[in-house]
C-alpha positions in Angstrom: 0.0 0.0 0.0 1.5 3.3 -0.9 0.9 6.6 0.9 -1.9 7.8 -1.4 -3.9 4.6 -0.6 -3.6 4.8 3.1 -6.8 5.9 4.9 -6.6 9.4 6.3 -6.3 9.4 10.1 -8.6 11.7 12.0 -7.2 13.6 14.9 -9.1 14.9 17.8 -9.1 18.6 18.8 -7.4 17.6 22.1 -4.6 15.8 20.2 -4.0 18.8 18.0 -4.0 21.1 21.0 -1.5 18.9 22.8 0.8 18.9 19.7 0.5 22.7 19.3 1.1 23.2 23.0 4.4 21.2 22.8 5.5 23.2 19.9 4.6 26.5 21.6 6.6 25.4 24.6 9.7 25.4 22.5 10.0 21.8 21.4 11.2 21.4 17.8 8.5 20.5 15.3 10.4 17.5 13.9 10.9 16.1 17.4 7.2 16.5 18.3 6.2 15.0 15.0 8.4 11.9 15.6 7.2 11.6 19.2 3.5 11.9 18.3 3.8 9.8 15.1 2.7 12.6 12.7 4.5 14.5 9.9 6.0 17.9 10.6 4.1 19.3 7.6 0.9 18.4 9.3 2.0 20.3 12.4 2.9 23.3 10.2 -0.6 23.2 8.7 -2.3 23.0 12.2 -0.2 25.9 13.4 -1.2 28.0 10.3 -4.9 27.2 10.9 -4.5 27.9 14.6 -2.8 31.3 13.9 -5.6 32.4 11.6 -8.1 31.5 14.4 -6.2 33.5 16.9 -6.1 36.5 14.6 -9.8 36.5 14.2 -10.2 36.2 18.0 -7.8 39.2 18.4 -9.9 41.2 15.9 -13.2 40.4 17.7 -11.6 41.3 21.0 -10.5 44.6 19.7 -14.0 45.3 18.4 -15.4 44.5 21.8 -12.8 46.8 23.5 -13.8 49.6 21.1 -17.5 49.1 21.8 -16.9 49.1 25.5 -14.9 52.3 25.3 -17.7 54.0 23.4 -20.2 52.8 26.1 -17.9 54.1 28.8 -17.6 57.6 27.2 -21.4 57.7 26.9 -21.9 56.6 30.5 -19.4 59.1 31.8 -21.1 61.9 29.8 -24.5 60.9 31.3 -23.0 60.8 34.8 -21.7 64.4 34.3 -25.1 65.6 33.1 -26.8 64.0 36.1 -24.2 65.6 38.5 -25.0 69.0 37.0 -28.7 68.4 37.2 -28.4 67.5 40.9 -26.4 70.7 41.6 -29.0 72.8 39.8 -32.0 71.2 41.6 -30.1 71.4 45.0 -29.7 75.2 44.7 -33.4 75.7 44.1 -34.6 74.0 47.3 
């Protein structure tokens, strides 16, 4: 049986995460591949896919931060208006 006829192995998300964690901790990709019984090109592909996912997460986090900053400015402005209103109504009584 040559390589093209071998059935494709399915890897769990936990297995992929473990492999990527080993690489992130500084172990060489080739060593991790040998230890886990997978090719280093597969690890490179998983890293590339994982990096894209992290970039999207970073982008969504930045959008959330921007939204929260806008809400904070709005709330601070409303608080200042209420402070002024309390001061005005306090003087009249």
